[in-house]
C-alpha positions as CSV (number, residue, x, y, z in Angstrom):
1,M,0.1,0.1,-0.2
2,K,2.5,2.3,1.2
3,N,4.6,1.7,-2.3
4,Y,1.6,2.3,-4.2
5,L,0.6,6.1,-2.7
6,K,4.4,6.5,-3.1
7,K,4.6,5.6,-6.9
8,A,1.4,7.6,-7.0
9,L,2.6,10.6,-5.7
10,I,5.5,10.6,-8.1
11,L,3.8,10.3,-10.9
12,L,1.7,13.4,-9.6
13,F,4.6,15.4,-9.0
14,A,6.2,14.1,-12.2
15,G,3.3,15.5,-14.3
16,L,2.8,19.0,-12.5
17,F,6.6,19.5,-13.2
18,G,6.0,18.5,-17.1
19,F,3.1,20.7,-17.2
20,L,4.9,23.6,-15.9
21,L,7.6,23.2,-17.8
22,F,5.4,23.3,-21.2
23,G,3.5,26.7,-19.7
24,L,6.8,28.1,-19.3
25,A,8.0,27.2,-22.6
26,A,4.9,28.0,-24.5
27,C,5.4,31.6,-22.5
28,T,8.9,32.2,-23.1
29,T,8.4,31.5,-27.3
30,A,5.5,33.7,-27.5
31,G,6.8,36.9,-25.9
32,A,10.4,36.2,-28.2
33,E,8.0,36.5,-31.0
34,Q,6.4,39.5,-29.6
35,V,9.8,41.3,-29.0
36,S,10.9,40.2,-32.2
37,G,8.1,41.7,-34.2
38,D,8.4,45.1,-32.3
39,T,12.3,45.5,-32.5
40,S,13.6,43.5,-35.1
41,A,15.4,46.0,-37.8
42,G,13.6,45.6,-41.1
43,A,12.0,42.6,-40.4
44,A,8.5,43.9,-39.3
45,Y,8.6,47.0,-41.4
46,R,8.6,48.5,-44.9
47,S,11.9,49.2,-45.9
48,L,12.4,52.2,-48.0
49,G,15.6,52.6,-50.3
50,S,18.3,50.7,-51.1
51,E,20.2,48.6,-48.5
52,T,23.9,48.8,-49.3
53,S,27.1,48.2,-47.3
54,T,27.6,51.7,-47.1
55,A,23.9,52.9,-46.6
56,L,23.0,54.8,-43.5
57,M,19.5,53.2,-41.6
58,L,17.1,54.9,-40.4
59,E,13.9,53.8,-38.4
60,V,11.5,56.2,-38.6
61,S,8.0,56.4,-37.1
62,N,5.0,58.6,-37.7
63,A,3.5,59.7,-34.1
64,T,1.6,62.7,-35.9
65,A,-2.2,62.6,-36.9
66,K,-1.6,62.9,-40.6
67,N,0.3,60.2,-43.3
68,I,3.5,61.6,-44.7
69,V,3.2,61.9,-48.6
70,S,6.5,62.7,-49.2
71,F,9.9,62.4,-47.3
72,A,13.1,63.5,-48.0
73,V,16.6,63.8,-46.4
74,V,18.7,66.7,-47.9
75,S,21.9,68.2,-46.5
76,S,21.2,71.3,-44.2
77,A,23.7,73.2,-46.2
78,D,21.7,72.6,-49.8
79,Q,18.5,71.1,-50.2
80,A,19.1,70.6,-53.7
81,V,21.4,67.7,-52.3
82,G,19.9,65.0,-50.8
83,Y,17.5,61.9,-51.4
84,S,13.5,61.7,-51.7
85,F,12.2,58.5,-50.7
86,D,8.5,56.8,-52.8
87,T,6.7,56.5,-50.0
88,G,4.0,54.4,-51.4
89,G,0.3,55.2,-52.3
90,S,-0.9,56.2,-48.7
91,G,2.5,57.3,-47.5
92,I,4.1,57.0,-44.1
93,V,0.5,56.4,-42.5
94,T,-0.1,57.3,-39.0
95,G,1.6,55.2,-36.8
96,E,3.9,53.1,-39.0
97,T,7.3,52.5,-38.8
98,V,9.4,52.3,-41.9
99,I,13.2,51.3,-42.3
100,M,15.0,53.8,-44.7
101,Y,18.2,53.3,-46.3
102,F,20.3,55.9,-47.6
103,E,24.1,56.9,-48.8
104,P,25.7,59.5,-46.5
105,L,26.3,63.2,-47.4
106,G,30.0,63.2,-46.3
107,D,29.7,64.6,-42.9
108,A,27.1,67.1,-43.3
109,L,24.2,67.9,-40.7
110,Y,20.6,66.6,-42.5
111,N,17.6,68.6,-42.7
112,I,14.4,66.0,-43.0
113,V,11.5,67.9,-45.6
114,L,7.9,66.4,-45.6
115,T,4.8,66.8,-46.7
116,Y,1.7,65.6,-44.9
117,S,-1.4,64.5,-47.0
118,D,-3.5,67.5,-46.5
119,G,-0.7,69.7,-48.5
120,T,1.3,71.2,-45.4
121,E,4.7,70.8,-45.3
122,A,7.7,70.8,-42.4
123,V,11.2,71.1,-42.3
124,L,13.2,69.4,-39.6
125,H,16.8,71.1,-39.1
126,N,20.1,70.1,-38.8
127,L,20.1,66.5,-37.8
128,D,23.3,64.1,-37.5
129,L,21.4,61.2,-39.2
130,A,24.7,59.1,-38.8
131,D,24.4,59.0,-34.9
132,V,20.9,58.4,-34.5
133,A,19.1,55.0,-34.2
134,T,15.4,55.7,-34.4
135,L,14.0,58.4,-34.9
136,K,9.9,59.7,-34.0
137,I,8.1,62.7,-36.4
138,C,5.8,64.7,-33.7
139,V,3.2,67.7,-33.7
140,S,3.4,69.2,-30.6
141,S,0.0,71.0,-28.8
142,S,1.2,74.6,-30.5
143,G,1.8,72.7,-33.9
144,I,5.3,72.4,-34.5
145,T,6.7,69.6,-36.1
146,H,9.6,68.0,-34.6
147,V,11.5,64.8,-33.9
148,E,12.2,63.3,-30.6
149,Y,15.2,60.5,-31.5
150,T,17.5,57.8,-29.7
151,D,21.4,58.0,-30.7
152,S,24.2,55.6,-31.2
153,K,24.7,55.5,-27.3
154,G,20.8,55.2,-26.4
155,V,20.2,58.9,-25.4
156,R,16.7,60.2,-26.1
157,W,16.7,63.6,-27.3
158,S,13.9,66.2,-28.8
159,T,14.5,68.8,-31.4
160,L,11.2,70.8,-30.0
161,D,13.0,73.9,-28.5
162,M,15.3,74.1,-31.5
163,E,12.6,73.8,-34.1
164,L,10.9,76.4,-31.9
165,A,13.6,78.9,-32.0
166,L,14.1,78.4,-35.5
167,Q,10.1,79.6,-36.2
168,Q,10.0,82.6,-33.8
169,A,13.3,83.6,-35.8
170,A,11.3,83.1,-39.0
171,N,8.5,84.7,-38.0
172,E,10.5,87.9,-36.5
173,A,12.3,87.9,-40.1
174,A,9.0,87.9,-41.9
175,A,7.6,90.3,-39.7
176,A,10.7,92.6,-40.3
177,A,10.6,92.5,-44.0
178,Q,6.7,93.2,-44.1
179,A,7.5,96.4,-42.2
180,A,10.4,97.4,-44.4
181,A,8.2,96.5,-47.7
182,E,5.2,98.6,-46.6
183,A,7.6,101.9,-45.0
184,E,9.2,101.6,-49.0
185,A,5.7,101.7,-50.5
186,A,5.0,104.4,-48.3
187,A,7.9,106.6,-49.0
188,A,6.9,105.8,-52.4
189,A,3.2,106.9,-52.2
190,E,4.3,110.3,-50.2
191,A,7.3,110.8,-53.1
192,A,4.9,110.6,-55.8
193,A,2.3,112.9,-54.0
194,A,4.7,115.2,-53.4
195,A,6.4,115.0,-57.3
196,Q,2.3,115.4,-58.5
197,Y,1.6,118.4,-56.0
198,N,5.2,120.4,-57.4
199,S,4.1,119.6,-61.0
200,S,0.5,120.8,-61.0
201,G,1.8,124.5,-58.9
202,Y,4.1,125.2,-61.7
203,S,1.4,124.6,-64.5
204,Y,0.4,128.1,-65.0
205,N,4.1,129.1,-66.3
206,T,2.6,128.5,-69.8
207,G,0.3,131.4,-69.8
208,G,2.8,134.4,-69.9
209,G,4.2,136.9,-67.6
210,A,1.1,138.4,-65.9
211,A,-0.6,134.9,-65.7
212,S,2.9,133.5,-64.3
213,S,2.8,136.6,-61.9
214,S,-0.5,135.9,-60.8
215,A,0.0,132.1,-60.4
216,S,3.4,132.8,-58.4
217,S,0.9,135.0,-56.0
218,Q,-1.3,132.2,-56.0
219,N,1.2,129.6,-55.2
220,S,2.5,131.9,-52.7
221,D,-0.7,132.5,-50.9
222,T,-1.8,129.2,-50.7
223,C,1.6,127.8,-49.2
224,V,1.5,130.9,-46.6
225,D,-2.3,129.7,-45.6
226,D,-1.5,126.4,-45.3
227,L,1.5,127.7,-43.0
228,I,-1.1,129.4,-40.6
229,L,-3.8,126.8,-40.9
230,R,-1.4,124.2,-39.2
């Protein structure tokens, strides 16, 4: 009887142990698949550009509320130099992550020039993409497009303050240019009015000496009266 109970207990514990091992293995496998789907570069994400031995790889996520239908990486010193990516029919949709490959542009800093599905454009400035591992495109509550990125050392950064400062400087420059243009237009209008006044004042000279004298007297009286009224 004792031997029977002993064997039954051994079988029971062996079954429980096997069940726990099976469950642990199943959980570990499921977790590994989920992590692989989230972090494996290029495995779960759409690729843009051509992967070569010299190409830079950039993981880009669209964290804005709009699809990105145009995406270009250009030199910050010359926006005519760079690469434009084919983003596909719907573009880089909200919440999507893509892997981009592009050849480096020497030691240049980069700008990212993008267009949203509603036609608005944004420029992200002065990025050292050679040192960027992952990049998230964001829009602040005030509507400023910026990026949050992780560098090659795992440090996270945001360009919001820089983009705000650049936007403020651009707004101030535009306001100053508009004020200068308005001042120039006002000065030109004033000069034209003065020229027209002087021209009409001397138009009586064609009527002879007496008329000229009378016109001169009238002109003189007009100026004196004008001064007195002021």
